[in-house]
Every structure is written in C-alpha cells, then in structure tokens.
N, C-alpha and C positions, 0 to 999 in steps of 0.2 A: 686913429689909424695905428694897426699893428705896423711895424716894422718889418717883419717879416712877410715875403709877398703868400707862402703857402698858410701861414696861419690866417693873415687875414682871409684869403679865400674860405677857408673852412669856417671862419668866423662870419662870413658871410651868407652860409650857405642854407638854402632853403628848399633845395630840390630834395627832398628826400629818397625818391627812389635810385638817384643817382648815387647817392652819399650810399646808400645799401649797396650798389655796383663795388664801389670803391674800398669799401670797408672789407667784402667778402674777398674782393682779388688782393688784397692788402693783406688779410690774414692766412689768405692759403698759404704764402711766403713768408708766414711768422710765427711757422710751429703748427697752423694747421692744417696740412697739406689734403686732406680728405674732405675738409670743408663741403656742405651741399646747400646752395642758398633756397631758402622757401622765399618768402617777401608776399607782396601783397597782400588779400584780404585772407581772414580763416588761418593765419600762423599760428593761431593760437600763443601768439609771445614771443615767439620764436622768427628770426629773419634767417636765420640759417641753422644746420642740425650736423654733429657728425655723432652716428648712431653705436658705435665702436672703433674705437683709435686703437692703435698698435699695442697701447697700453692697456689696452680692453674699458679704457673710458667711456662712457657719453655727456655728449658737450653740447650745449644751445647757446646759439649766439643772439644779441639783441642790439639792435641801435636806434640812435636817436640823435635830431638835431635842434630838441628841444632843450630850455635854459633849464627848468625844473628837471636836470636829470636824477636827482635822489626819488621824485615822484615815481618818475618812471621806471626806474631801477626798480622798485617795489612794486610795483603793478602790476610788472612784467614777469618778477619773481612770482607773484601770489597767481597770475595766470596758467603760469607752468605747471605747477603745483598741482593748480585745483584739475588739470586734465593729465594730472601723474604720469609726467614725463622722465619724472627722477634722474635728473642729471650728475654726475663727479662735479662738473665744471661749469660754472657759466659766464661767460664770457660778452663785458657789456662795452661797448663802441660809443662815443659821444664826443660832441663841437663844442666842450666846454670846459674850459682850464681848472684844473681840481688843484686844491692845495692836498699836500701829505698829509694832515691828521685828518681830512676830509676823506681820502683814498681808504686809511685806514679803518676809518669810522664804516665806509661801505663793506670793507670785507669782514669785517667781523661781526655787522648784520646780518649779511646772507650766511655766513655762516650759521650764528646762533640761531635765525630764525627757518631760515632754509636746511642748512645742514649741506651747503655745496661750497666749492672754492670758485671764487670771484676773478676772474682777471680782467683788468679793467686798462681800455686804453681810452684815453682824455687825449684832448687836443695836443701837450705836448708832444705825447709817445705817438701821436700820428703824425706829428711835425717830423719829429727825428726818423721816421720810415721811411716819410718821402722825399727828406731829404739827404736821406742816405742810401741804403741798399733797395729803396724799392724809388728810385727816382724815376725811373721809367713810366710808372703810373701817373704821373704828373701829364705826359702827353697824350695816353691815355683816356683820360677824362676832361676834357679839353671845355665841359659844359659848368666845372668845378673850378677849373685854372685857369682863367678868363684872363682874355688881355684886359688891359695892358701889361699886368703884373709876368706873363706868361705867353711874347709874343705868337702869332701864326705868320703861317706863308702858305698862301694857296689852300687857307682854311683847316690846314694841320699846324697842331704845337710845334713849336721848336726846340721845345725840352728834350734833352738826350733821349731817344728811346729808340732802338733800331728795331722795328716792328713791322715794317709795312714795305710791300712791294711797290715799288715805285715805278710807273710807267710812263715811257718819254717817248715823245712821237713831234712830228709837223702836220700843220693841218691839213693835208692831204691823204695824211694815214689813220685823220680822227677816227672811222667806222671800226675799222680792225683793234686801235688798241682802246677804244671804247667797250665793244666787245669782250674783250679779253680781260677786263678789268671786270666787267659783270660778272663773267664766269668765273674768275678767282672768287669776287664776292662770294658768288653761290658754295662754293666749295668751303667758305669760311676764313679764306687771307685777307687780311685788313691788306686793303688796297689803296692808292691811290693815283691820278690817271690825269695829268694834263691838260687831256680834252676835254675834261669835266669838272674840273677844279676850279673854285670860285677865283680868279685871276684879278677881276678889275682893280686897278689904280695901283696892282705892282708889275715889277719889273718879273716877266716869266723865265727869262733865261737865268736870274739871281737868285729866284723861288725855288725852283730845279736844283740849283747847286748847293743851296742852305738846307733843302730836303736830303738829299744825300750825305750829307755831313752829319746830320744827326737823327735821320727816322733811318732810313731806307736799311732793312735787312737784303733784300735785293733789288737791283735796278735791272728794268728789261727796255731796252731800246728799241723800236720799233725800226730797223733797219731797211730804206727802200731806195733808189734814185733820187728821189727828194730831200731824204732826210739827209743821204750823204753827201747832198750839194750844199746843207746848211754848217756853213763852220761852226756856229756855235753850239752845234748838234753833236759835233763831231769832238768840241771841246769839251761839252759835259760827259762822252765818252768815254774820253783821255783820262779827266779827273776820277771818275768811277774805277777806271781799270785799274788806276795809278795808285787811287787807296785799299783797293783789295780785288784782287783780278777775282777770286771767288763772287763777289759783289754782283758781277755783270752775267745776266743772260741773254744774252743777244738774239732779236726776233724776229727772222728774216722774213721780209716781205716782198714784193716784185723790185727785182734791182735787173737792171740792163745790163746786157753783156759787157758794155764795155766799163762799169764800173768796179774799182779794185777796193776794198775795204781796207781800214786804215791797219798800219801791221800789228797792234796791240788786239785787233778785235779778230783778225784772221787766224789767232793762236787758237781761239774758244771755237766751241761748235755750236753753231747756233740752233733756235727750235723753229724750224720749218712752217712759215705759215703762206709760203707761194700756191702751193698747189693744194693745201686743205688747212683750214681753219682748224677744225680738231684734230688733227694730227698735232699740229703747233701747241695747241694747248697741251695736248697729253703731254708731248716734248716737256712743257717748263711745268707740268703737274709731277713728273718724271725727277726733274732735276731739284725741284722744292723739296721732294720726298728724300733724295739720296743726299741731301746737303742738312739731313735732321731738322730741316721746316714745317712746320706742321702749323696748320689752320688754327688761328687762333681766338676764331669766333663761332658760337654755336651755329647748327647747319642755319638755324629759323633765323639768327640776328643776321647771319650772313643773306640769308635770303629776303628779307627785307630790306637790307640796305642795297643789294642791286637793283629789286624791282623798286625800291625810293627813286633810283637812279635813271632807272627806263620808263616809268609812268606814274606817271600823276597818283596823289595818294588815293585818290575813289574812284575807280573806273566801273564800276559796277552799278547795277540799281537793282530794286526789289521789285523787279518785273519780268514774269516767263518770255523765255525769248526760243523761237523754232532756229535747229541748227541742222545743217543740211551735210554729206560728205560725199565726196566723187566714187559712190560705190551705190552697186543696182543689185536688187534682188535678182536672182535666177531660178530656172524650174528647170529640171535634167531628168532625163527619160531613166526610168529604171532599169534598161536593157539595154545589151549593147549588142551589134550582128557581125559575126565571123564571117568573112566575105571570099570566098575561094574565086581566084581571078583565073583565064583560061591559059594566059599567057603573062609571062612580066611585062611591066605598062613601060613604054619609052618616057623620059623623060618629059619631053613635049606633052605627051595623053596623061600625064599624071598633072602639068602644069593647067592644061586646059580642064581637067575634072575638077578640081582643087577649087574655080573659079564658080563650079556651081553646085559644090556638094563638101560636106566637112569629113574625111576619113584617114586614118590613120596607117602606116603601112607597117603592117607586123613582119611581115618577110615580103621577097621578092613574089610569090602566088596569094599571100595573103593580106586584106584590108578590114580592118573594124570601124565602125561606123554606129552613131546613134540611126539613121535611118536609112534605107533604100537608096539607092543611087538613082538620078531624074532617067527617066526613060530618052532615049537613045542616044545615052552617052557612049563612050568606048567598050563596055562592058558589056553592053546587050543584056539581052533577059538574065535576068539573075536569079531565078525561079530553081529552087531544087540546088542550086549553090550556098546557099546561108544557112547559117544556125543561129539562134536566139540564147542569151544567157543573161544571167543578173549579175551583172558586173559587181556591185556591192558585196557581193558574196564572195569572189572570185580576187586572192590578195594579185596572182599574175595573171597574163594570159600572153603568152606564145613569147615567155620570157621577159616581158615588158610589165613593170609595175600597174595595175591597173588604174589607181589613182592619177598617176601620171597622163595616162593614156585619156583620161576624162578629160583634165585640164586642157589637154592638147586638143579634143575634138571641140569642147565648150570656144577657145578660142577663133578655132577654125571654122566655127559656125557662125560667131560673129564677122570673121572676115567673108562669108559667103553674103552675109546681110550688107556688106559695103559693096560688094560686087552689084549684088539686084538695085542698090541704088544710084547706081551710077559712079562713086567714086572710083577714082586712078589708083592704081596702084604704082609709087615709084619707088622701083629697082633698087635705085640710089640709096635712099633711105630706108626700104623695105618694109614702107606701111601704107596705110588707104589716106587719101586726103579728097575732100571738096576741091569743087574747081568751077568756072564761072557760068554761066548760061549765058553762051554765045559771049557779044563782048559788055553786058553788065555784070556788076560784081553777084555774087549768090547773096542775098538777103533770106533765111532761112526764119519761117514764123514757127514761133515756139509761144508755148504758156508755161508762164512765170510759173513758181513756186507760190504765190500769193491768188494764181489763177486769171492772171493780167495779161490779158494776150500783147503781144508783141513779136518786134522782129531783129534778129541779130545778122550783123554780117560775118560768114566763115569764108568768105576772101576779100582781098582789097589791095589798095597800091598805098604805099609810105612813100618819103623822102628821106634818104640819109645825108646830113650835110647841109651845108648854105652855099649862098653864090653860085659861084664858077665850079665849086666843089658838089655840088647836088646831083646826087645821083638819085633816079628813081627805080623801083624795084617793088614787085608783088609778093604778095605772100598768102598761104592757102594752111587754113587747118584742116587735123585732122584726128582721128583715136588712134589712142596705142591700148590694148587691153590687155587685161590680167586675171583668170579666173582661178579663185583657188573655194577652199570650203571650211567655215569659222567651225568652234570648237561645241556648235551644235549641231552641225550639220546641213547649215542653211549656205546653199551655195551663190557666190556674189562673182561680179564684174566691178573690179576698178579698173576705172575706166581714166585716162590722162589723157592730154591735148599736145600735139605736137604741132608745134609753128612753121611751115614748111616756107624758103625762103626763094625767090628766084628772082632773075632778070626779067624785063617785061617782055623781053622773046620767048620766055620760058627756059633759060639756061639754070643750072645748080650753081650755088656759090660753093667755094669751097673752103677747108680747110677753117682759118679764124675771122672771115669775113662771116661764114653763118652766125656765129653769135652774135657779132656787131649789127647786123640787120636784124635780128630777133629782138635784140632789145630796144630798138629802133620802133618795133612795133609796141612792145607790150608794154614799154614803161609807164605807160600811165593806168596800166590793167591792174586792180585790187581785187580782192575777194569777192566784187560785187560784179567786176565785170568777167571773170573767168565764170562766174556761175552763168550766167547768161550765156556765156558762149558754150560752156558745156554740157546745156541745155539746148542749144541750135544744134549741138553736132549729134546726142543721143537722140534727140527728136526728129532729125533730119534722118534717121535710121527705121524711125517705125513702118510696121507694116499692119498694124492694127491700132486703134487709140489706144495710146498709154503702154505697148510694149512692142518688142520685136520678135518674130519668131521666123524660128528657118525650122523646115520639114513639118509632117503632117501627122494629124490625130497624137496617138499617145508617146510616141518616136519625135514630137517637136521640143526643140529647145525654145525656150522663151527668159526673153529679159526685160521687163518692166522699165520704164523709161523715166519713172519718177524715183531720184535717189532717195537716199535711206534719209531720214528723220527724224530727230530726237526733241526732246520740249528738258531743256534748260531752265533750273528753278528762277535764275536773277541773269537778267542782261547786259549788256554793256552799255557805258553813258557816251554815245558817240561825242558827244560835245567835249566830253573829257579827254578824247582820245584824240580828236583833231590832230595835235601836234608831236602825235606819236609816229604819225607817217615818216617825219622826219628822217629817224635814225634806219628806216626801211630806204629811204632813197639815199643817206649818205653809206649805208652795204650798197646800194645798186650801183653809185657812181665807182665806189672803193673797187667794185670787181670789174668795171668799165675799165680800168686801171689796170686790169689783170691778163690784157690782153684779149679776153673772153675765150682761150683755150681751144682745140677744135670740138667738132659735132661729136656729142657726146647721147644724143638719142633725145630723151623727151627733153621738151624746154620749158619753163617758168609756169606750168601748173602744179599746184602744192603736190606735196606728196600723197601718197594714197591714203594717209591716217589725218590728212589735212581737214580741218572742220572750217566748212564753207557759213558763213551768216548769211542769214536773209537781205536785201538789199535796203 
C-alpha cells in the first residue's frame, strides 16, 4: 500500500467515468481553462477537446486507468489521426507512475509518429496538483478519495473545499430546509442539508460544526421559534458568524413576536421565508449572486441531484395514462346584445336581475348581454330597445374592451347557473356554495372519469381538536370560476374549489381560524379526492347530461362537465411514489405552524394548471 493517501486512491481507482470528471476538473485549472469534456461512447479517441485556445492551438485530451498506458496512448493517437482532428497538443492522463525515461520516450513517439506535442500527466503529477493548488477537488470526488483515507461527515468529505451551501435547521423546520436545498440544487449549487444528510451514528452537532469549518462557502441557518430555543443551534450560528460574518445568510421562518435574535444575527439582513418561500428563495439567490457565488453544477446535474433526493430513482412506467385538469371547454355566442334601459336601475334591481340573467353595465342606460333578459324582469319588454353586434369584430364597446366584457359575461353566466341550481351566495366570501338538504348532508351523484357511478359529499361535518378542546363545525364546497381564451381561440372555464367553514349554527369563522378549520377538512385530500369533488361540484350544476347551459338557442353559453383530458405516453409507478407523499405531509405540517394566515380566497384546490391524475 502507498504511504500517500492520494496516491493509493488513484492506484485503486476503477471507476473510469469518475476519473474522467476528475481529470477534466483538474486540467481546467492547470492551463486548459477552456476544456470541453466529451466522454461517453463515440468520442473518437478523445475524452475532451479544446478546439482553439488563446494561442490558436487545437488540443485533444485522453484519460485512462489501464496499466498498459503505452498501448492506450498509441491507440488513442491513431484513432484521433484516423478521424483527422489534427491537434497541435495531445494531453494524456493516466494513473500509472511513469519513469523519466519512459516519459521522454512517449513524448518522442507522439512527436515522430504523429507530429503533435504530448503533455503527459502521470500518477505523480496528478498527486502534486491534488495535494497542492487543487486540493479542493479531493472533497468534490468522494467516490475516488474515499474513507478512511479521507474522512466524511454527514456524507461529505471533510477535506478542505469551501464549495458547499450548508443549510442548518432543527427538526420542526425540516420541510422548508429540504425544499430550499432542493431548489438550490436545481439552480446548480452544491448543497448540504442537515435534514436530508446521512447522519446515522454521528454526532449531528459536531458534524455541522466540522462542515462549517471545512466545506461551507455559505451557511444558511433556518431561524424559527423552535431553532432559537435550541442552544446548540445558536452556538453553531455564533461559530459561523465568528469565522466570517459574510459566511452567514440567515433564513427567517416563523418567529413569535416575543423572540429576539442573537446580537450577531440581528446585524444581518435575513432572507424572509415567513410569508412566501419563493420570495425567500429569491432573496437567497440574490445574496449568492451579489457575493460572486455561482452555480458549480451543470443545470442537468443539479436537477438529477434534487430529484434523486425528492423521489425514487424510477417513478415512471412504460404504460399510457390519462391525465385531467380542472379546465372545462365552453361554447360562446358569436354576438352580443346592446340593450337600452328606460331608466337607471337601482342597486336592488340590479342584484335581483343578476340572479337570473348575466349582463354587463356599460353605463347607467346601457346593458350588454349574450341573451335577452327573462320575461317578467324589471326591464319589461325590450323589443325595439336593443341591437345585436359581432363582438369578436369590435375591439371596444361603449369605451370598454370587448374581450373583458365577454369574460365577465361568461363568468356571470356560470353564477346564474349556480342560482338556478339552488346554490347559496355567501355575501361574506363573495361566492356560491352548496348547502345541505334539510338535516342531511349533500351527497352528489357523479359519473367518474372512468364511467363509474358513485357519490361524493359536497357538505359535511368535522371536528377540530380532541377531548375537552374538541370543536365541531361544518363545511360546504363551492366553485370559483375564471373564464379565458387560449391561443387557439378556445374558450375555457377554470374551476377551483372553495372550502367554506362555519359553526354548527352557520356563523362564519374569522381571520386565522378559517384556514385552521379548512386544513382539518382537506388534510387527507390528494389529487384523487380533489378530482372526485371537482366532478361533484361541476355535475351538480348540469342542466343537461354532460353540460351546463345558460340562455336560449344560439345565444346560449354552454360549458361541458367533462374535464379536459390528455393521454400521457408514460404512467406513474404508484408503488414507487408511495413514500413521496411524506414530503407533502411535512410541508403541510410546516405551513400549519405558519399560523395559517388570514382568508385569501381559494383554498386547497390545485392551481388552474395543475394536472389531476386518475384515481
């Protein structure tokens, strides 16, 4: 065994792909900064190339871990000549110790037989680079420089290489820390996160301190009420700030008002994750950029690392699978009606009229609609008081953008459909919701996407808390509509579900208590459950099988009740994804600690672009 650990690891190397990466990284800092790694099959005798350097030279690179390095050198040179690359310099790296006379012979052979200059990196020359100016590469290639020769902590080599963003946190902040680590990995940064690192058998506190000293180029502590109560966490923050204040980028989570930050941290501006994780991430990325820290991993490599941490290695199967979205096709009339009213309607008259008819108030004496008002309305007989026009050919009408008027009328048409089906309008939340049928909860019969007949509850009762703190309440589901036109001219309705929560007597909850109750209702709902309830809400509005129609004849607005569907050429392996829901549950628990925020409108339903897979 070699006395030198670097030499021993290089001598025992058998992973050629890892050796390629090591050599390319080493040579990039050894005079070949514009090296372009090739590797893989079909490389025509080259593992890397510089097509034209600053001196106008073409340079080819070849690496080997074979003991018969002479044969490999000649073979690679012949291959390069056969394909007519014509390099000026041929760089050859190997893991063999080569005597001086053999080096001279190799240089002479390449010059005489091929006409190129040979730059030879043998075992000893590689060792000199790795023990000196490029020692940081030892930590970046742990599959070559392995324990026990190069000890590791938390899965990372502790050879000096300040190239890693260190994310430190306590157990209750695992969700945000893991999310931040994966997002930074996706951006190409090399990260280490305490919550996802292999720490079995190690002192976690000592591991983090060691990595701060040897690997961290930035230290990101997640600050929360829980972490600020942990004395070991605060000691690690103090160690990092004492080493170099620029090393620390505090990440502020949820902190109670009665907590104060340590004096060293109060002087640093924190990336604020308390209201938005995305805003916090952007603040961290800006801080890294302003400090001159650039991604060290290729985008594809960073994505592979992030996905490997997040999901099993193989989650797809070669089987087509249908996918559905909460988007529904609409048919829109080609014309609008410009209706003149005999007098300015009062607010009460407008409200009563809007419950049965969709219209847009262009001005006090003009209403715009797709269809005529219902008979018996306060407008009376409008014959002779309206004109019809092709709204798609008119950019403006009465000073209003016609496209915006159309969107408003479509959404209001769906509101009229809700009124016709007996949904109740909640003036407090400005939206419609289903209600119980007498004393019974509302169970809506549906036809699922696979044609199966079943039922789904649109109202119900839940209990928040346990024992003496148990509190019963009710929930009701309702639709929220947004109508729009895609690039192909197709009109669609995006429907999101609203979860309305009340006391058993029907009184509304206020403030943060709203979201607390909603989470009790929806915590066990995933795509399968949301899809069924979405179908229940939409089919509960049907006027005819498979569609909702508002209006008459060619002036009617129609929405299909079958969600838009696509056929994906590959499917998801459900068994492989079984554990993936854990991260979702962690994030849900973390958000529960955010004290839930005030009511913000839609609750729980995936965004309009979210794809819902079949159950």
